[in-house]
C-alpha positions as CSV (number, residue, x, y, z in Angstrom):
1,M,86.2,106.1,118.6
2,I,89.4,107.7,117.4
3,V,92.2,105.2,116.4
4,A,94.8,107.7,115.2
5,I,95.4,111.3,114.1
6,V,97.6,112.0,111.2
7,N,98.5,115.7,111.1
8,N,94.9,117.1,111.1
9,Y,93.2,114.0,109.7
10,V,91.3,111.8,112.2
11,I,91.2,108.0,111.6
12,F,88.1,106.6,113.2
13,E,87.5,103.1,114.3
14,K,85.1,102.5,111.4
15,E,87.8,103.3,108.8
16,Y,90.3,101.2,110.6
17,N,87.8,98.2,110.7
18,A,87.2,98.6,107.0
19,E,91.0,98.4,106.3
20,L,91.2,95.3,108.5
21,C,88.2,93.7,106.7
22,Q,89.6,94.4,103.3
23,M,93.0,93.0,104.3
24,L,91.4,89.7,105.5
25,I,89.3,89.4,102.4
26,E,92.2,90.0,100.0
27,E,94.3,87.4,102.0
28,N,91.4,84.9,102.3
29,R,91.6,84.8,106.1
30,K,89.0,84.9,108.8
31,S,90.9,86.0,111.9
32,I,93.3,88.8,112.7
33,T,96.6,88.9,114.7
34,D,98.3,91.7,116.5
35,R,100.6,92.0,113.5
36,D,97.6,92.4,111.2
37,K,96.4,95.2,113.5
38,D,99.7,97.0,113.1
39,R,99.8,96.5,109.4
40,A,96.3,97.9,108.9
41,L,97.1,100.9,111.1
42,Y,100.3,101.8,109.3
43,Q,98.7,101.2,105.9
44,L,96.1,103.7,106.8
45,I,98.6,106.2,108.2
46,D,100.7,106.0,105.0
47,V,97.6,106.3,102.8
48,H,96.5,109.5,104.6
49,L,100.1,110.9,104.5
50,L,100.1,110.3,100.7
51,L,96.5,111.6,100.3
52,G,97.7,115.0,101.6
53,K,99.9,115.1,98.5
54,V,97.3,113.6,96.2
55,Q,94.8,116.4,96.9
56,K,97.1,118.8,95.2
57,E,97.1,116.8,92.0
58,N,93.3,116.9,91.3
59,Y,93.1,113.2,90.3
60,K,89.6,111.8,89.5
61,I,88.4,108.3,90.2
62,D,85.7,106.6,88.0
63,E,83.0,105.6,90.4
64,Q,82.4,102.5,88.3
65,L,85.9,101.4,89.3
66,V,85.0,101.8,92.9
67,Y,81.8,99.8,92.4
68,D,83.7,97.0,90.5
69,N,86.2,96.7,93.4
70,I,83.4,96.3,95.9
71,L,81.8,93.7,93.7
72,D,85.1,91.8,93.5
73,I,85.2,91.7,97.3
74,M,81.6,90.5,97.5
75,L,82.2,87.7,95.0
76,Q,85.0,86.3,97.2
77,F,82.3,85.2,99.7
78,P,80.2,82.1,99.3
79,S,77.0,84.1,99.6
80,K,75.7,87.7,100.2
81,D,74.8,86.7,103.7
82,E,78.4,85.7,104.5
83,F,79.6,89.1,103.1
84,E,77.0,91.0,105.2
85,K,78.0,89.0,108.3
86,M,81.6,90.1,107.9
87,M,80.5,93.7,107.4
88,T,78.3,93.6,110.5
89,F,81.1,92.0,112.6
90,Y,83.4,94.9,111.9
91,N,80.5,97.4,112.0
92,I,81.2,98.9,108.6
93,S,78.9,99.8,105.7
94,I,79.2,99.6,101.9
95,E,79.8,103.4,102.0
96,D,82.7,102.9,104.4
97,L,84.3,100.2,102.2
98,G,83.8,102.4,99.1
99,N,85.5,105.4,100.8
100,L,88.5,103.2,101.7
101,I,88.7,101.8,98.1
102,R,88.4,105.3,96.6
103,D,91.3,106.6,98.8
104,N,93.5,103.6,98.0
105,L,92.8,104.0,94.2
106,L,93.8,107.7,94.4
107,V,97.0,106.8,96.2
108,K,97.8,104.1,93.6
109,I,97.5,106.6,90.8
110,F,99.7,109.0,92.7
111,I,102.4,106.4,93.3
112,K,102.3,105.2,89.7
113,K,102.7,108.7,88.3
114,K,105.2,110.0,90.8
115,F,107.4,106.8,91.1
116,Y,106.8,103.9,88.7
117,D,106.3,106.1,85.6
118,R,109.3,108.3,86.2
119,I,112.0,105.7,86.6
120,H,113.6,104.3,83.5
121,F,116.8,102.2,83.1
122,H,118.7,102.4,79.8
123,K,120.2,99.3,78.2
124,Q,123.7,100.5,79.1
125,Q,122.8,100.6,82.8
126,I,121.2,97.1,82.6
127,R,124.3,95.8,80.8
128,R,126.5,97.1,83.6
129,F,124.2,95.4,86.2
130,C,124.6,92.1,84.3
131,K,128.4,92.4,84.3
132,T,128.6,93.1,88.0
133,H,126.0,90.5,89.0
134,S,126.8,87.7,86.4
135,E,125.9,85.0,88.9
136,F,122.2,85.9,88.5
137,F,122.4,85.1,84.8
138,T,124.3,81.8,84.9
139,I,122.4,78.6,84.3
140,P,124.2,76.0,86.5
141,E,125.4,72.6,85.3
142,K,122.6,70.0,85.5
143,L,122.5,66.2,85.2
144,R,119.9,63.7,84.2
145,V,120.2,60.3,85.9
146,R,118.5,57.0,86.5
147,H,118.9,55.2,89.8
148,I,118.1,52.0,91.5
149,L,117.3,52.4,95.2
150,I,117.4,49.5,97.7
151,K,116.0,50.8,101.0
152,G,117.7,50.2,104.3
153,H,121.1,49.4,105.6
154,T,120.8,45.8,106.6
155,H,123.1,43.0,105.4
156,H,120.4,41.8,103.1
157,S,120.1,45.3,101.5
158,F,123.8,45.5,101.0
159,E,123.9,42.0,99.4
160,K,120.9,42.8,97.2
161,V,122.3,46.0,95.8
162,N,125.6,44.3,95.0
163,E,123.8,41.5,93.2
164,I,122.0,44.0,91.1
165,Y,125.3,45.9,90.4
166,D,126.8,42.5,89.2
167,M,123.8,42.0,86.9
168,I,124.4,45.4,85.3
169,K,128.1,44.5,84.8
170,N,127.0,41.3,83.1
171,G,124.9,43.2,80.6
172,Y,121.4,43.5,82.1
173,G,119.6,46.8,81.1
174,F,119.6,49.4,83.8
175,A,116.0,50.6,83.2
176,F,114.8,46.9,83.2
177,L,116.5,46.3,86.6
178,A,115.2,49.6,88.0
179,R,111.6,48.6,87.1
180,R,112.1,45.2,88.6
181,Y,114.0,45.9,91.8
182,S,114.1,49.6,92.8
183,D,112.2,50.8,95.9
184,C,111.8,54.3,94.5
185,P,108.6,55.4,92.8
186,S,110.7,56.3,89.8
187,R,110.9,52.5,89.1
188,K,107.8,53.0,86.9
189,I,109.9,55.0,84.4
190,G,113.1,53.0,84.6
191,G,114.5,54.9,87.5
192,D,114.6,58.2,85.6
193,L,114.9,61.2,88.1
194,G,115.0,63.9,85.4
195,Y,117.4,66.9,85.5
196,F,118.7,68.4,88.7
197,I,121.4,70.9,89.7
198,R,123.9,70.9,92.6
199,G,122.3,71.1,96.0
200,K,119.1,69.3,95.1
201,M,120.1,65.7,96.0
202,L,121.6,64.0,99.0
203,P,125.4,64.9,99.3
204,S,126.8,61.4,98.7
205,F,124.3,60.8,95.8
206,E,125.2,64.1,94.2
207,K,129.0,63.6,94.6
208,A,128.8,60.3,92.8
209,A,126.4,61.5,90.1
210,F,128.6,64.6,89.2
211,S,131.7,62.4,89.0
212,L,130.2,60.2,86.2
213,S,130.6,60.5,82.5
214,I,127.5,60.1,80.3
215,G,126.4,56.5,80.2
216,E,128.7,55.6,83.1
217,I,127.2,53.7,86.1
218,S,128.3,54.2,89.7
219,K,129.2,51.6,92.3
220,P,126.5,51.3,95.1
221,V,126.3,54.6,97.0
222,R,125.0,54.8,100.6
223,T,122.6,57.5,101.8
224,Y,120.2,57.7,104.7
225,L,117.6,56.1,102.4
226,G,119.6,53.0,101.7
227,Y,121.8,52.1,98.7
228,H,121.7,53.6,95.2
229,I,123.2,52.6,91.8
230,I,123.3,55.7,89.5
231,Q,123.5,56.0,85.8
232,L,124.3,59.3,84.2
233,I,122.0,59.8,81.1
234,D,122.8,63.4,80.2
235,K,124.8,66.4,81.3
236,I,124.3,70.1,80.4
237,G,127.1,72.4,81.2
238,C,126.7,75.8,82.8
239,C,126.1,78.7,80.5
240,Q,125.3,82.4,80.6
241,L,121.9,83.8,79.6
242,R,122.1,86.0,76.5
243,F,121.7,89.7,77.3
244,D,119.0,90.1,74.6
245,K,117.0,87.3,76.3
246,V,116.9,89.0,79.7
247,V,117.0,92.7,79.0
248,D,113.3,93.4,78.8
249,V,112.3,91.4,81.9
250,L,115.3,92.8,83.8
251,K,114.5,96.4,82.8
252,K,111.0,96.1,84.3
253,R,112.2,94.4,87.4
254,L,115.0,96.9,88.1
255,E,112.6,99.8,87.5
256,R,110.0,98.3,89.8
257,I,112.6,97.7,92.6
258,Q,114.0,101.2,92.3
259,A,110.5,102.7,92.4
260,E,109.7,100.8,95.5
261,I,113.0,102.0,97.2
262,E,112.1,105.6,96.3
263,L,108.6,105.2,97.5
264,L,109.8,103.8,100.9
265,K,112.2,106.7,101.3
266,Y,109.4,109.2,100.5
267,I,107.0,107.6,103.0
268,K,109.7,107.5,105.7
269,K,110.3,111.3,105.1
270,L,106.5,111.9,105.4
271,R,106.3,109.9,108.6
272,D,109.3,111.7,110.1
273,T,107.9,115.1,109.5
274,A,104.3,114.3,110.3
275,K,102.5,114.7,113.7
276,I,101.0,111.2,114.3
277,T,99.1,110.2,117.5
278,I,98.0,106.6,117.9
279,N,95.3,105.4,120.3
280,Y,96.8,102.0,121.2
281,P,94.2,101.0,123.8
282,I,91.4,101.2,121.1
283,I,93.5,99.1,118.7
284,S,94.1,96.4,121.3
285,K,90.3,96.0,121.9
286,V,89.6,95.4,118.2
287,R,88.1,91.9,117.8
288,G,89.9,89.2,115.8
């Protein structure tokens, strides 16, 4: 059965099933959705649009690499029988799978050479990017706090948290009281919550914590959990990452993003100028 025709190339149901099968294996899933069917279809269409260009380049694929890829797929199954069941279910052979892998490897070589290997950002370009997107390279202010939590909003909870607060004012150690009275699992380590930045804690808790000086202890603070007493242990102010610390990673990331943008534009152009016929009734009948 014909699934689609891309220019003069015919995509048969077997090839389509092989693409679906490989996709499920790579994503460690056992059933397909309508979205999966569309993804597999357009993946195949794009591969064959690109293969039309690849054939002019005379690339060669090492058959050992094809075999290794097939072996990797087989090893993802609990047994050989399970692998063969999947292949039988989608009516595909090892040869079908190998052909699909070979085509995908050829396309990957083409994409790498035509897009990823050709795009290079210089330090001056990266420096300009850093200046115009400085928010990406700012490490926000963060606090380290201890707290004592008394759960609930009953009169008893309110009385208890205020009694503990009075004990702190009278000289009792915060960590000692946290271990003894706190309802939070952090009680085991003296109420220490570690470091956090803005937006990670409950609003009223966060507001109180960021208003403290190092060593200072808050009055009881109410949240939906109950009542908290907070002690600020440490504060690290916001700072900018040094350019020399990010330049190499950023260079690779920007080059990859730009290559992906150029590739998408290229594929869109190929799609727009290609003659593509899709047999939707056949696709809808594919088993999930």
